[in-house]
C-alpha positions in Angstrom: -18.3 -5.0 82.1 -15.9 -3.0 80.2 -15.4 -3.0 76.2 -12.4 -2.4 75.7 -10.2 -4.8 73.3 -8.0 -7.1 75.3 -5.0 -4.8 76.8 -2.5 -8.0 76.8 -2.1 -8.2 73.0 1.3 -7.6 71.7 -0.1 -5.4 68.2 1.1 -7.0 64.7 1.7 -10.3 66.3 -0.7 -12.7 64.9 -1.7 -15.9 66.7 -3.9 -19.0 66.3 -6.4 -19.6 68.8 -9.1 -22.8 69.7 -11.2 -24.8 71.8 -9.6 -27.9 71.8 -10.2 -31.1 74.2 -7.7 -32.7 76.2 -7.8 -36.1 77.4 -8.1 -36.2 81.4 -8.4 -38.6 84.0 -11.5 -40.3 82.7 -13.4 -37.0 81.0 -12.2 -34.7 78.4 -11.3 -31.5 79.6 -13.0 -28.0 77.4 -10.0 -25.5 76.8 -8.9 -22.7 75.2 -5.6 -22.5 73.1 -3.7 -19.9 71.5 -0.1 -20.1 69.9 1.6 -17.8 67.4 1.7 -17.9 63.9 4.4 -19.6 62.4 5.8 -21.2 66.0 6.2 -20.1 69.1 9.2 -19.8 71.7 9.5 -23.5 72.6 7.7 -22.8 76.1 3.8 -23.8 77.1 2.0 -21.9 80.0 -1.0 -23.4 81.4 -3.5 -20.6 82.3 -5.5 -21.1 85.5 -9.1 -18.9 85.6 -10.3 -16.9 88.3 -13.3 -18.6 90.3 -15.6 -16.9 87.5 -14.9 -20.5 85.0 -13.4 -20.2 81.5 -14.4 -16.7 80.5 -13.6 -14.0 77.6 -11.2 -12.4 79.8 -9.2 -15.6 80.6 -9.0 -16.2 76.7 -7.5 -12.8 76.4 -5.2 -13.8 78.8 -4.1 -16.8 76.7 -4.1 -15.0 73.8 -1.8 -12.3 75.2 0.7 -14.9 76.0 0.6 -16.5 72.4 1.3 -12.7 71.2 4.3 -12.8 73.5 5.4 -16.2 71.9 3.9 -18.5 73.9 1.5 -21.4 73.4 -0.7 -21.0 76.6 -3.7 -23.4 77.3 -6.7 -22.5 80.3 -8.6 -25.5 81.3 -11.9 -25.5 82.0 -11.8 -26.9 85.4 -15.6 -27.4 85.7 -15.4 -29.6 82.5 -16.3 -32.6 84.6 -19.7 -30.7 85.5 -20.5 -29.2 82.4 -18.3 -26.6 81.5 -19.0 -22.7 83.0 -21.5 -22.4 80.4 -23.3 -24.6 82.3 -23.1 -23.6 86.2 -25.4 -21.5 87.5 -23.2 -20.3 90.6 -19.8 -20.6 89.2 -17.8 -19.5 92.4 -19.8 -22.1 94.7 -19.4 -24.5 92.1 -15.9 -24.2 92.2 -15.3 -24.1 95.7 -17.3 -27.2 96.1 -14.6 -29.1 93.9 -11.2 -30.8 95.5 -8.5 -29.4 95.4 -6.9 -32.7 94.6 -9.5 -33.1 91.2 -8.3 -29.3 90.3 -4.7 -30.6 90.4 -4.8 -33.4 88.7 -6.9 -31.9 85.9 -4.3 -29.4 85.6 -2.0 -32.1 85.7 -3.3 -33.5 82.6 -3.2 -29.8 80.9 0.7 -30.2 81.8 1.1 -33.9 80.2 -0.5 -32.6 76.8 1.8 -29.9 76.6 5.2 -31.9 77.5 3.3 -33.9 74.8 3.6 -31.6 71.8 6.7 -31.8 69.6 7.4 -27.9 69.8 7.2 -27.7 73.9 10.1 -27.9 75.7 9.5 -26.0 79.2 6.3 -25.1 80.9 5.0 -22.4 82.9 1.9 -21.8 84.9 -0.1 -18.6 86.1 -3.4 -18.1 87.7 -5.8 -15.1 88.9 -7.7 -15.2 92.0 -8.9 -18.7 92.6 -6.2 -19.3 90.0 -3.6 -18.2 91.7 -4.1 -20.5 94.5 -4.2 -23.3 91.9 -0.9 -22.3 90.7 0.5 -21.7 94.1 -0.6 -25.5 94.9 0.1 -26.7 91.7 4.0 -25.4 91.7 4.3 -27.3 94.7 3.5 -30.6 93.6 4.7 -30.7 90.3 8.3 -30.4 89.6 8.3 -30.7 86.1 7.0 -26.6 86.4 9.9 -24.6 85.4 8.1 -20.9 86.3 5.1 -20.0 88.4 3.5 -16.7 88.5 0.2 -16.4 90.8 -1.9 -13.4 90.6 -3.2 -12.6 94.3 -3.6 -15.9 94.7 -4.2 -17.9 98.5 -0.8 -19.9 100.4 -0.2 -23.3 99.4 -0.1 -25.7 102.7 3.3 -24.0 104.2 4.8 -27.3 104.3 4.7 -28.2 101.0 6.7 -24.8 100.2 9.9 -26.8 100.1 8.6 -28.9 97.1 8.5 -25.8 94.7 11.8 -26.1 92.0 9.8 -23.5 90.0 11.0 -19.9 90.3 7.7 -18.2 91.3 6.8 -14.1 90.9 4.0 -13.2 93.4 1.7 -10.4 92.2 -0.4 -9.0 94.5 -3.0 -5.7 95.0 -1.9 -3.2 97.8 -5.9 -2.7 98.8 -6.4 -6.5 98.7 -6.4 -7.1 102.3 -7.6 -10.7 102.6 -5.0 -12.0 100.4 -2.3 -9.7 101.0 -2.5 -11.0 105.0 -0.7 -14.2 103.9 2.5 -12.5 101.9 4.3 -12.3 105.2 4.2 -16.4 106.1 4.9 -17.6 102.1 7.8 -14.9 101.9 9.3 -16.6 105.0 8.7 -20.0 103.8 10.0 -19.6 100.0 13.0 -17.9 101.2 13.8 -20.5 103.9 13.1 -23.2 101.5 15.7 -21.3 98.9 13.0 -21.1 96.3 14.0 -18.6 93.7 11.2 -16.1 94.4 10.8 -12.4 94.0 6.9 -10.6 94.8 5.7 -7.4 94.0 2.8 -5.5 95.2 1.0 -3.2 93.2 0.3 0.3 94.5 -4.1 1.5 94.3 -4.8 -2.1 93.4 -7.1 -4.2 95.0 -8.2 -7.6 94.2 -8.4 -9.0 91.0 -7.0 -5.9 89.2 -5.0 -7.1 86.2 -9.4 -8.3 84.5 -10.0 -5.8 81.9 -13.2 -7.1 81.7 -14.0 -5.8 85.6 -16.2 -2.8 86.3 -13.5 0.8 86.2 -13.3 0.8 90.7 -11.7 -2.9 90.5 -9.8 -2.6 87.4 -6.9 -0.8 87.9 -5.1 -0.2 84.3 -1.6 0.9 85.4 -1.2 -1.6 87.6 -2.6 -4.3 85.1 0.1 -3.4 82.6 3.0 -2.9 84.8 2.0 -6.5 86.4 1.3 -8.2 82.8 4.8 -6.4 82.2 6.6 -8.4 84.8 4.7 -12.0 84.8 6.1 -11.9 80.8 9.8 -11.0 81.9 9.6 -13.4 84.5 8.3 -16.1 81.9 11.4 -15.0 79.6 13.7 -15.3 81.6 13.1 -18.2 83.1 10.9 -20.1 80.0 12.9 -19.2 77.0 
């Protein structure tokens, strides 16, 4: 694990971050929220964690978005099971949960953001497992105004015509497993007329944006470039 500071933060921008609870369907969802001190852009962004759960890296993403002017919230999708900290095999636990449950909990987070007086538009970003959830959520929730899946698996292609949000999809050049699905999703979104762009970052593998990964997985150049591109997408479609 690296110990470097959060590379997603805009220096000099003050933010307010806290652990919160969000009312879900029959459960209180644990989440981390951050927002710009003094108010934001009027947009909220849901952050979906990797298959490691709600860990410091995800909180760094939330803080980075807040420092760029957004209210950001990352739910712990293991809340119903006691939360990330209480689970031994987090990837297995997440895989064993139905997609419908995950999407329902994310929908509760969207409802929470929509209920905030200063939020008028909602975006979503996710990484790895969370990238797949981002695709699925965009395909099932027309209220999403912009989506940025990082190296996420494709949603069922028959659901792609339901996507109303502009989507920017991020991939790493060396991520062969996920990249195998790029031609199919590209063809599907173009056929559906979805506003769409994608970029594959040179020399980068899966989870290249996670700065807490070992140096052979974290790619600082690709991570910085992809983060800037993701922010540009949100700036265009959320602000």
